[in-house]
C-alpha positions, 0 to 999 in steps of 0.5 A: 061114555061108560067103562068096564072091566071084564075080569077073568082067569082060571078058577082060584086065581083070585078074581073075586078078591081083586074085585073086592079090594079094588072096590075098597081102594076106590072107596078110600080114595073117593072113586065110584065103582060098581061090581057086577057078579056074572057067576051064578054059583057065587054065594058069599061076596065081600063087595056090594053087588051092583048087578047080580046074574042070579036075579036072572038065573041061578046055578042051583036052580038049573041043576035041580030043574034040568038035572045037569051037572055043575059045569053043564049048568053053568054054561046053560046059565051063561048062554041064558044071560047071552039070550037076555042081553036085550031084556034083563041086561038092558034093563040093569044097564039103565040104572047107571049113567054114561060115565059109570065104571063097571067091573064084571066079576066072571066065572073061572070056567076057562071055555068061557073065555077061550072058545065059546062066544058068550063073553064075546057077545056080551062085551060086544053088547056093552060096546054097543051100549057105548062102554069102553071095555078091558079084560083083566086076566089074573093068574095065580103067581104060584104058576111061576114056580112050575114052567108047564103051569105058567106056559098053560096060563099064557096059552089061555091068555092068548086064547082069551085075547084072540077070542075077546078082541079087547084091550088086555091087561094080564095080572100075576095075582097073590104076589104077597104069597109068593116066597121066591121073587128072585126070577120074577122078571123072567115071567113078567116079560117072558124071557124065551130062552130062560123059559125054554131051558126050564121047559126042556128040563121038565119034558122029555126030548121028544117034546123039544120041537113043541117046546120051542113052538110054544115059547116062541109063540109066547115070547117073540111077539111080546103079546103076553106080559104080566103086572104083579099085584100085591093086594096088601099094598095100595101102591100095587092096586093103584098102579094096576088100576092106572094101567087099566084106566089107560087101556079104557081111556078113562078120564080122557073125556074129563080132561078134554072137558076141563081143557074146554072150560079153561079155554072158555074162562081165557076168552071171557077174562082175556089172557090175564085171567080173571081179576084178583 
């Protein structure tokens, strides 16, 4: 059984920084992780790239050869990746053992995880290859300073949940840059009445019914909540990682194996254990 995180979120939410910080943290604690670049426009990395989509297709080449703009070229690259699932992707995955842990650093174009099937088909392929996959959705913590931005971020998270149909962990990133944390609890577990009051203050009265419907969608079903992440604190990184591990059941197979081995030892040595 392999394990994978699909790291998504709006452009500028800190996805690549998250991947590099998580890699460094795991290297420090002696845990192996492999970071995969799925952004054909990426150029600079602060982590060793285990797999790189640019070896298959790059944004610059597509823009030059097909005369496409950046967004059109990126969509072409990702669709090309989708067409290469049984070729390039499978060949790259053969380099990893069944129990390896992969982190996929994705582009920030929102349509990739809200309404086109590229990433959905990609993760379905990973699941067929016996990977447990979890979505990690990053939202810049600065969004909580503007309730309209925060609601938009929640809506895109919900859209990703519906589109990808995977275990989902929402993270408020860049917490070290957030000046005012006094009302943070209202956003980690969105409090409908507080958010609705703020939204009604920002919007005209003609939007009251729409505001109420949006807040109810976010709050009443409890589908969207966030974990704060401060990359300057190892404890914060470890907590986020532990929550993701639970989602993808990382380590449960190892626990079973250890238990089985202990039971075998008890059978070999009797109830009193081995002689001292």
